[in-house]
C-alpha positions in Angstrom: 63.6 35.2 12.1 62.1 31.8 11.4 62.2 30.7 7.9 58.5 30.5 7.3 58.0 34.2 7.9 61.3 35.2 5.5 59.6 32.9 3.3 56.1 34.6 3.1 58.0 38.1 2.6 59.8 36.8 -0.2 57.0 34.9 -2.0 54.7 38.1 -1.7 57.8 40.1 -3.2 58.1 37.6 -6.3 54.3 37.1 -6.7 54.4 41.3 -7.1 51.8 41.4 -4.5 51.0 44.0 -2.2 50.2 43.4 1.7 47.3 44.1 1.2 46.9 41.9 -1.8 47.7 39.2 0.4 46.0 39.8 3.3 42.9 39.6 1.1 43.9 36.3 -0.6 44.4 34.5 3.1 41.8 36.2 4.9 42.8 39.4 6.6 41.0 42.4 6.3 44.1 44.6 6.1 48.3 44.4 4.9 48.5 45.5 9.0 48.6 41.9 9.8 51.0 40.4 7.2 53.2 43.3 8.4 53.7 41.6 12.1 53.4 38.0 10.0 56.4 38.9 7.8 58.6 40.4 11.0 57.7 37.2 12.6 55.4 38.9 15.5 52.7 36.3 15.0 52.6 32.6 16.1 50.3 31.3 12.6 47.8 28.5 12.8 48.6 25.6 10.8 44.9 26.4 8.8 46.9 29.9 7.8 49.9 28.5 7.2 47.8 26.5 4.1 46.3 29.7 3.1 49.7 31.3 2.2 51.0 27.9 0.7 47.9 27.9 -1.7 48.1 31.7 -2.4 51.8 31.3 -3.5 50.9 28.0 -5.2 53.5 26.2 -3.2 53.9 23.2 -1.0 53.6 23.8 2.7 56.9 22.2 3.2 58.6 24.8 0.4 56.7 27.9 2.5 58.2 26.5 5.5 62.0 26.8 3.9 62.7 22.9 3.3 64.6 22.2 -0.1 63.7 18.7 -0.7 61.3 15.7 0.5 64.2 14.1 1.8 64.9 17.1 4.3 61.5 16.4 5.6 61.5 13.0 6.2 64.5 13.5 8.3 63.1 15.9 10.7 59.5 13.7 10.5 61.7 10.8 11.8 63.3 12.9 14.5 59.7 13.3 15.8 58.3 11.1 18.6 55.8 8.7 17.6 52.5 11.2 18.9 54.5 13.9 17.2 54.6 12.0 13.5 51.2 11.1 13.9 50.2 14.5 14.5 51.9 15.6 11.4 50.5 12.4 9.5 47.0 13.0 10.0 47.9 17.0 9.5 49.2 16.4 6.3 46.4 13.5 5.0 44.1 16.5 5.8 46.0 19.1 3.9 45.9 16.6 0.7 42.5 15.4 1.5 41.4 19.4 1.8 43.3 21.3 -1.0 44.8 18.1 -3.0 41.4 16.8 -4.5 40.4 20.0 -6.2 43.3 22.3 -6.2 44.0 23.1 -10.2 47.5 23.5 -9.4 47.9 19.5 -8.2 48.8 18.1 -11.6 49.6 14.6 -9.6 46.1 14.9 -7.9 45.1 13.3 -4.1 47.8 11.1 -3.0 46.2 7.6 -2.2 46.1 5.6 0.9 
């Protein structure tokens, strides 16, 4: 199973959330979808991954299973140029959307 889905289940348990509670936090109506996600049966869109990270108060790389930023950087360097551009744009969007007003972000937004 993908590390993302394993971590969603782990963080849910660590935060003492039921599947129904987590479903409501990330925008689903019932816990059934969380069951499918934790089993790796759902291909999550990036926008949902962001909602899970926000619900658990962790970064997306941490939710994805990266243990440090060097590992993330090394993987980014393995991508072709268009893949790196896509990831940079996605990260800028995430910082803009969630970093500026995120009460859990003590460092504030990343400056360009």
